[in-house]
N, C-alpha and C positions, 0 to 999 in steps of 0.2 A: 229692669231685668233683675231677677233675684237668683243668686247662685245657690244651687242645691248640692250639698256635700255628697260625695260618693258613699259615705257611711249610711245614708238613709236607705232603709230597706223598702222593698216593694210593699204596697198596701196589703196585699194578700199575705205576705210574710208576717206583717204585723198582726193581722187577724189570727193567723195560725199560731203565732208565738204566744198570744194572750190566752189561747184556749188549749194548746197542746199539752201533752203529758208533762207533769211536774213542772208547771210554769213558775212556781215559786221556790224551787229548790236550787241550791248552789252546787256547782261541780267542783267539789273540794279537791279532787284528785287529778284534775287536768293540769298539764304542765304550766298553764298560764297562772294558776292560782298557787303554785308551789313556790312562787317567788317571795323573797323576803319582804319586799315592800314594792307595791306595784311600781312597775316600770318605771312594767309591766315590769318596771318592777325590777327585774333583776338586771336588765340590759340597759340600753340607751333609753331615755325617756321617750314616750311616744311623741310623734310629731304634733306640734301644737294644734294642727288643723283637726286632730281627733277630738279636741276639746272646744271646737268652734262651731257655732251654728249661725245661720243667717237670721236676720231680723226682717221685718216687713218693709224696711226702708228701701226706697228705689235705688239708693246709692250703695247698697250692700252693707250689711252689718254682721259682725261675727261676735260670738260670746263664748268665753271659756266656760266649760262645765265639767263637773266631776263625773268620773266613770264609777260605776257601781257593779257589785257582783251580780245584781239582778239584770242589768243591761247585758252583761256577758252571757248569762243563761238564756235570755231572750234572743240574743244574736245567734247562739248555738242552735236553739230550737228553730229559728227561721231557716236554717240550712236544710231542714226537712223539706222545705218548699222549693228547693233548688231545681228539681226536675219537673215541677208542675207547670204545664204550659197553658192551662186554662182553669176556669172556676170548677169545672167538673172534676178534674184530677185533684184540685185542691180540696174539694169537698170529700172526695173518696179518702184522701190521706187523713183528713181531719177525723173522719168517723173511726178510722182504725187506730189513730195515734192518741185520741182523746182519752184521758184517764177515767173520766166519769162514765163514758160509754162502756169501758171494760168492766167497771164496778157494777154497772146496771146489768150487764150480761151475767156476771157471776152471781149477783143477787137473785136474778131470775132462776138460775139453776138451783140455788139453795132453796128457793121457794117451792120449786117442783119436788126437790128432795124431801122437804118437810111435809108436803101433801102426801107424797108416797109413803112416808113413814107413818103418818096418821092413819092411813088406810090399811097398812099391813102389820103394824105392831101394836102392842098394848100400851096403855097410858104410862105404865112404869118404864117400859122400854123407850117410849118417846122422851120422857123426862131425862132418862139416862143418856140418850142420844144427844139431846140439846145441851146438857151439861158438858158432855165430852167434846162436843163441837166448839162451844164457847171456850173451854179450857185450851183446846188445840189452837184456836185462833189467837188467844192471848199469848200463849207460850211461843207461837210461831210468828208473831207480828213482825219481828225483825227481818226475817227472810221475806215476808210479804212486802214490806217496805222496800227492800232491795229489789225485788222483782218488779215493782211498780215505779221505780225511780231511775233517773240517769246517774245520780251521784253514788258515791261509796261503792263503785264497781269493784274495787280491789282493796276494800277495807280488811284489815287483819282481824283474826279471830280474837275474841276476848275470853276471859277465863271461864265464863259460864256457857260458852257455845256448845261444848260437848254435853253438858247436862241438859240444855234445852233440846238438843237433837235426840237424846235418849228418851226424854219425856214425850216428845212429838211422836216418836216411833211407838211408844206404849199406847198413847191415846189413839193414834191412827189405827193400830192393830185392833184395839177394842171396838172401835166403830166399824171397822172393816168386817169383823166377824159378827157384829150385831145385825148388820143389814145383809141378808143372804143374797139378794139379787141387785141388778143394776149398779154394779161397781163403778160404772162410768161417772156416777155422781161425784166420785172422789177426784176425778181427773183435774178440774181447775185448781183446787187447793194443792194438789200434788205437784202440778206444774210450777206454782208459786214457790212451793217448798224447794223444788229442784233448782229453780232459777236462783234463789237466794243462796242455797248451798253450793251450787256450781260456781257462783261468783267468787266463792272463798276457797276453791280447791287449790289455788296457787299457794296458799299458806298452810293448807292441811289437805292433802290428797285424800286421806281416809275420810275425813268429815265431809268433804265436798262430794265424794262419790258414794258415801254410805246410803243415802236415800235411793239411788238407782239400784244398787245391788240388793238392798233389803226388800224393795218393792218387787224386784224380779223374783227373789226367793219366795215372797209371799204369794205372788200370782202363780208361780210354778207349783208351789205346794198345794194351793187351792185346786189347781187343775188336776193334780195327781189324786188328791183326796176325793173330790167330788166325782171326778171321772172314773175312779176305781169302783166306788160303790154303785154309781149309775150303770157301769158296764156289767158289774157282777149281778145287779138286780134285773136289768132289762136288756143287756147286750148292746150291740151297736145300734143306735137309733138317733133321731133328730135331736132329742134333748142332750145327748152326749156331745153332738156337734155344736149345739148352742153354748154349752159350757166351754168347749175348746175355743170357739170363735170369740166369745166375749172376752175371755181372759187373755188370749193370745194377741188380739188386736190392741188391747190396752197395754200389754207388755211391749208390743212393737212401738206404740206411740211414746212410751217412756224412754225407750232406748234411742229412738230417732231424735226426740227432743234433747236428751242428754248429749248425744253426739254433736248436734248442731250447736248447742249452747257452749259446751266445753271448747269446741274448736274456735268459735267466734270470740269467746272470752280470752282464749290463749292468744289469738291473733292480735286482739286489742292490747293485751298486756305486753306483747312483744313490741307493738308500735309505741306504747307509752314508755317502755324502757328505752327505746331508741331515741325518743324525743327528750327524755330526761338526760340521756347521755349527751345529745347534741346541745341541750341547754347549758349543761356544765361546761362544755367546750366553748360555747359562745361567751359565757360569763368570763371564763378565763381569758379568752382572746380580747374581750372588751376591757377587762381590767388591765391587761398588759398594754393595750393601746392607750388607755387613759394615763397609765404611769409613764409611758413613753412620751406622750404629748406634754404632760406636765414637766417631765425631766428636760426634754428638748427645749420647751418654752423657757424654762428657768435658765438653762445654759445659754440660750440666746439673750435673755434679758440682762444677765450679769455683764457681759462685755459691752452691750449697748449702753447700759447705765455708765459704765466706766468711760466709754467713748464720749458720751454727752458731758460727763464731768470734765474730761480733758479739753473738750471743745470750749466749754465755758471758761476754763483757765486760759485757753489760747486767745479767746476774744478780749481778755483783759490786757493782753500785750499790744504793742504798737503794730497795727496792720494797716495796709492801704485799703482803699475801697474795694478793689477786686478781691483781695484776700478775705475781707469781711463778707462779701457776697458768697464766696465759696464756703466759708465756715457756716453761714446761715443756711445755705442749701443742705449741707451735711447734717446740721442740727435738725432741720425740718424733716429730712428723710429718715433720720434715726427716730424722731418722735413718732412718725407715722408707723414705722416698723414696730416700735414699742407698743403702740396702741393695738396693732394687729395681734401681737403676742399676748397682750392682756386679754383680748377677746377670747383667744383659745383657752387661756387659763380660766377664764370665767365660765366657759362651757364645761370644762372638766370639773370645776367646782360644783356647778349645778347638778351634774350627773352624780357626783359623789353624795351631795346632799339629798338627792332623791332616794338613795339607798339607806340613808340614815335620817329619816324624817323625825325620829324621836328626839333628835338633838336640836330641833329648830327652836324650842323654847328658850334655849340658852342665849339666843340672839335678841330676844325681846327686851326692850328698854323703855323707860318712861321718859318722854321728851315733850317739849313745847312744839306743837305742829307748825305754828306760824313762824317761830324762830328758825325751824329747820328749813321751811320753804324760803325764808328770807336769805339764809346762808347759801342755799342752792342758787338763788337768783343772782347773787353776786358773781358766782363762777360762770354761770351760763351767759351773763351779760358780757363778760370778757370774751367768751367764745364767739358770741354773736357779733361783737364789734369787728372781728376779723373779716366777717362777711358783709359788714355794713347793713345789718338787719336789726330792726328795733324790736324790743321785747315789751310786752304789755301783760302785767300780772294783775288779775282781778280776784281778790281773796275775800270770802265771806266774813263779815264782821264776827260771827260766832266762832270762827276758827281762830281768831287772834288771841282768844283767852282759853283755848282748848288744850288740855294736857292729856296725852294719849299714851297707850302702851302698845308698841308694835316694833317691827324691825325697821329702824330708820335708814339703815344702809340700803335695804332693798327698795324702800320708797325713793331714795335719792337716785338709785340706779334706774328705776323705772322712768321717773320724770326726766332725768338728765338725758337718757337715751331718746325719749320722745321729743324733747326740746331740741337737742342737737340735730336730730333727724329733720325736724321742721325747719331749723335754721338753714341747713344745707339745701333743702328743697325750695327755699325762698329766693326771690330775686333781690338784687341790691336795692336798698331803701325800702324793702318790704317789711312786713310786720308778722310777728309770731305772738300768739296770745295763749296764756294759761289761765283758765278760770277754775277756781276752787270753791265749791259750794257744798253745804250740808244738805243731803237728801232726807235723812231721817236721824233723829236723835232721841234716845231713851235715857234712862238713868245710868246705864252701864255701857252703852254701845252707841256708836255713831257711824252711819254710812255716808262717806264723803265721795263726791264726784270730782275728778280732775279732767278738764277738757283742754286738750292741746290742739290748737288750730293754726294752720298756715294758709297762705294764699299763693302758693307756688305752683309747681308743675303738675301736681296731682299724681294719682296712681292709676294706670290703665285698669279697666274693669277685669280683664282676663288674668291680671296678676294679683288681684286682691285676695283670692282664695289661698294663695301660696306665700304671702309675704311673711308669715310667721314660721315658715320652714327654714331650716338652716341653709346658709350659703345662697339664699335667694336675693338677687340685687336687681334694682330697676334699671341700672346702667352697668356697662362694663367698667372695670377699674380704669381703663384707658380713657373713657369718656367722662368719668366722674370727676367733680372738682376735688373731692377728698377720697382717696382709696379706702376701701373697707373690705371686711370679710363676709358681710351679709349675715352676721350673727347677732346684731343688735336687737332686732325685734324678736328673735328666738329667745334671747335672754329675758326680754320684757315679758313674753308670754309665760315663761317658766316662773319668773318671780311673782307675777300676778296670781298664777295658779297656787303657788305656795302660800300666798297671803289670803287665799280664798276669795279673790276678787274676780272681776270680769272686765273685758275690754271690747269696745265696739269701734268699728272702722267705717267711716263714711268719706268718700272721695269722688271727685269729678275731675277728669283730665283737663288741665289748663286752668282750673279754678281753685285747687288746693285740697287739703285733706284735714279731717277732724278725727282725732283719737280720743275716745271717751273711756276713762278708767274709773270704775267704782270699787272702792276698797272699804272693808269694815275696820273700825278701830275701837279698841276697848278704852273707855273713858276712865281717867284716874282723877279723883277729887281730893285725896289726902296725902299725896306723895309729892316730894320736891323733884321736879324734872331734872334729868341729867343735862349737862351742857350739850348743846347741839353739836353733833359730830361734823367735822369738816368733810366736805366732799372731796374725795381723792381725785387726782387727775384721770385715773383709769375709769372713773364712773362716766366720763364723757365719751361714751361709746359711739362709734360710727355705725349708723343703722343702714338699712338697705337703701 
């Protein structure tokens, strides 16, 4: 059985996404992309499952992956397919929404217009018409891009926008007067011009609505001029009606299009403003929550540390066996509570770091990878002895002489979380293995795999997709040997993502679990490594 994440889109949606309008453009003005640093950025980091995908392994495998702006655009475009029930509807939607199809239609119209001009105008007039057309397209390309794209729907005017609009009006008027009949040829480029200008009317009502009113005046003036002379020359006849119908229909199309576009744009702008306001409120609430959690956790931590210190002093006094047992129970309970508080503080710290990713480089240090693993082994060994579990470390010979530059504290937290989790899942006299091997080594970089394996209870198949989510536990705290918050693997997934690594999970119920972590390390050849940092007690996190 292979788990398929809910994030996978329907195959039809994928086909539509790859072909639909502006498939390579970014939506720079959507609320999701206005965040300071993704997560999304500005709120809580996304659930780790959104960075996990399955492998072909029958025991289920998940991999952390980076999200990109292109994926967000494709996901947005796939929503066009949400109401398609079959391939016929999907094909109909594709034909209308495909950018290339629209450009082909417009190109066909201009081809017809060119043929018409060749038949009705002189060579000099044709050359002038082509020059004016190219100048108009170049000058007006910004509005055409706006009309043919999702992005920049509410982009502000720049300093040259008014000049471009005036030049466009001049060029358009010249071509309009040059071609005496079939003014409908101007309609496609007119609609593009209107679409681009109307998208900007929120920032300049005059510039946004200028094309509509100018074109209206131009058509009304043409009706009056041509209609007057036709009526004076021949009276009321069919030719006069042709003039009225041709220009009035085009005028009606312009007003209907402007009405629709302005109202839709205004509605979307209102929605975007509301979303931005909601986003700010959520950011404020989440920051307040994080401050509250950090403050409360700190306030709890201080008296607990004081209590533990007093208990240690109390144990040095003369106590009978019953009193010693009571003191040990209190110390154990306080220790568990302290670990739970440290878990909460760790999550708050991770959320804060996600918003300030630029500061990550300050934590990078040069260290001996083997010595760091050896230091961690000593601490995990003491933890495993409490559960009567044996540890087996298998380290690649190439790692023993390897000097790397990375965040050693994050590496300790990742491995210690996985190891302590494996120890808790193992039976008495069981074994937990950690294998470290070099997958690939170049002159400046090495990819190293860490495989943590236990032979304990295993993870139920239905829980594997959610084990990296916060507060997910395989057992209730009342049933677990060691109480936990369910934040350990959440911490692991965030740390691995921050180190640009991946994690795979393979598990069979009753046979054990295997966590495979691949991390990139920068190799250092000419620096003296810093002394390996000691692993703090709080790194020994309780996992799910």
